[in-house]
N, C-alpha and C positions, 0 to 999 in steps of 0.2 A: 162131356166139360159142366161145372156146375155156372148157373148163369150168375154175371157179374153185371150188379147195379148200373143202367146206364150204358151196359155194351151190348152191340147186336151182335151175335156171332153166326156165320154163314160156313158151312162145310160143303166144299164143293170143289170140282173140276175147273180150275181157272182157265183150262182153256176152251170151255165149253161156253158158249154165247148167254145159256140160262143163268148161269154163276155170275157172268159180269154183268147181266141184267139186273139179278138182285141185288147186287152191290150197288148198282148206279141208281137203282129206285131207292136204296137208303141214304144215299149221298141229295138227291132230289137232282131233278131234271136241270134248273138253273144255276144249280150252287156248285162253285169251285171249292176244291182243298186247298190246302198249303205244303201238303207232304202225301205222298204216296210210299209206305213202305212194304217193301215185299221180301219175306224170307221164305219164299215157296222153291222147292225143288222139286224137278223132276223125279219119275222113278227110275231109278238107276239099275241097267243093266248088266254093267261090267264090261261093256265094249266101248270103249274110247269114241269111237264114230258116233255110236249111237247117242251116249249119253252127251256128247259134245253138242249134237244137232236138237236132241231135246231140252237141253238148256237154254240154246240159242232161241228156239221157239217159244218157251216159257217167256223169257224175257224181254223179246218183242212183243208178245201178247201184253206183257205188263206197260210196255213203253207206250203201244196204242192206247191202251186205256187211261195212261198218265195224260196223254196229249188232249184227251176228252172231258178229263177231269179238275188238271191243276190249275190254279192262279196262274196267272203270268207271274213269274219270279220264283213260283214254286219249286219244291224241291223233290227228289227221287233217289231212295236206298232201294238197292235191289239186289240179291243175293245169284251169284252165278258161279260157274264153274269153271276153271281155267282151262281153255283147251285152245284149238286151234282158230275158232270163230272169235275168242275175246277179243281180238284187236277190232276186228270188224263191227262187233257190238259197240265196242268203246267209241269207235270214228260215227257210227250212228246216235250214238248218245250225244256228242258233241256237237250234233248239227242242231239238237234241239236244247242244250243247257250250256249256260255260260262256263261252267268248271264241270270238268269230270276226275274223280278220283278213285283210284284202285284203293281197296284197304282190306288186309286180313287179320281178321280179329285176333287178339293174343289168344282166346280160349280155343281157337281152331287149331287141330292137331298139324304139327309141319308138313306130312306127308298129304294132307287132305287139300283138294283142289278149290274148296270152299273160299270164296273171296266175296266184297260185295263193292258195288259202283254206288258212290255218292254222287248223286249228280244236282249241281245248283244253280238257281237262276234258271227257269223253266223260260224259253222264249218261242213264243208261237211263231211257228213258221208259213 
């Protein structure tokens, strides 16, 4: 990727602590953000159970990161793949946000399981 002025680019596996540490150091130790936006997706295997587990693990990792970096009343938008664990993930998100909305982009293929949770109003629990 070509450099973009004012943009820091990190390529890494978000499930690794080293990648999260890199991002955290860019944000700053005491600084909080108003929005965490995750368009990440796990490597897809074609096995629904495995893919659902990978998606859930990645989303929970994003949620944990967000809990450490979001302002009170901050927002989170994250990609997930609709599967058996999606309702469990939504309930978990509802514990931490005032409002959680599920959205499927118009640009997403109809048969795709790709969706986004839009989580508004972070509540420090």
